[in-house]
N, C-alpha and C positions, 0 to 999 in steps of 0.2 A: 413250576409245580414240582418237578423232580427234586429240587433243592428242599422245598418244604416237606416233601415226603421223606427225604433223608434225615431231616431234623427231628423226626418223631412226632409224638402227639402234641398238638397245640391246645392250650387251655385258654379259655376266654380271659381277657385282662392281661395276658402276657405279651411281651415284646421280644423281638430278636435282638440279641446282644453279642458283640464280638468279645471274646475273652482277651485277645491281644488286639488293641485298637489299630496297631500298625499292620496286622495280618489281614488276610483275605476273608471274604464271606464264604467260608466252606464249613461243612459239618463239624470238622475237628476243631474249629476255632469259634464256633457259635453255640449259643445256649438260649433257652427261654427264661426270661426274668420279668419281674414286675417293673412298672414304669419307674418306681422309686429306685430300684436297684440299677436301672439302666441310665439314670441321670448321672452324668460324669462327676457331679459333686459327691456322690455316694459310693464311688468305686474304691473303697478302702483308702489307703494312704498312697495311692498311685501318684497323685500330684501333690501330696502334702510334704513339701520340702520347705515350708515356711519357718518352722522354729529355727531361731538363730539368725534369720535375715533381718535387715534393717530397712525400713521404709520411712524416709524423712527422719524425724526424731524418734520414731517408734522402733523398738527392738522386740521382735516376736519371741515370747518365752515358750508357750506351749498352746496346743489346741484344746479347746473346751467345748462341751456340749451346752449350747445356750439356747438357740432357736432352731427348730427343724427347717431344713431347706437351705441353710447357709453354713459356711464354715466360720467359726468365731475363734479368736485367739486372745490369750492373755498377753498383753503388750506392756512394755515399760518405756515411758518417755525419757528423754535425756535428763529431765528435771527430777525424775524419780517417781512420777505419777504412774500408777498401775491401773489399767483399764481393759475391759473386754472390747475388742474391736473386730468388726466384720472383715474377713479376708478379702472380699471383693473391693471394699473401700480402700484397703491398703494397696492392692495391686493397681487400682485405677488412679491412685493418688488423691482420692477424695478426702482422705485424712492423712496429715503428715505430722501432726503434733497434738498434744493435749490442749484442752481449753485454757488451762492456766498459762501455758506458754504463748498461746495465741493472743490472749488478753495482754500479757506482758509485752509482747512484740508490738501489738497495736498501740499500747499506751506510750511506748518509746518512740514509735514512728510518728505519732500524733501529739508528741509532747508540746505543751503550750498552745494547742489548737484553739482552745477557748480564748486565750489571751490574744492570739492572732486574729480570730474572728471579731472580737470586740474592737480591737485596734483598727481593723479594716472598716468596720461600721462607723467608727468615730471619724474616720478620715474621708468618708464619702461626701 
């Protein structure tokens, strides 16, 4: 209770936030913020070191405001395709290339697939 008394007036709907996340929970390092501000995705550019990084075939060019609640980036694929990609998908490896490259690689990988299928059916 002493800590909360030291933090000053509490307003409904606010949460306690550390200014420096590596620091302690002490009055000089804490503040009252909204839940949106307290979400780590909204803490300024603290973690936004994405521009210039490469994820698979994607090179991150810059951050853009696309949908609320996620960080989105303009990315360029090695083939030259430019697309807005979710930062979480890049970090998790959920997306590593554009759909054009994916289809191209798929068609190369499965070249003659239909011929091989037909030949297999004929020889059964």
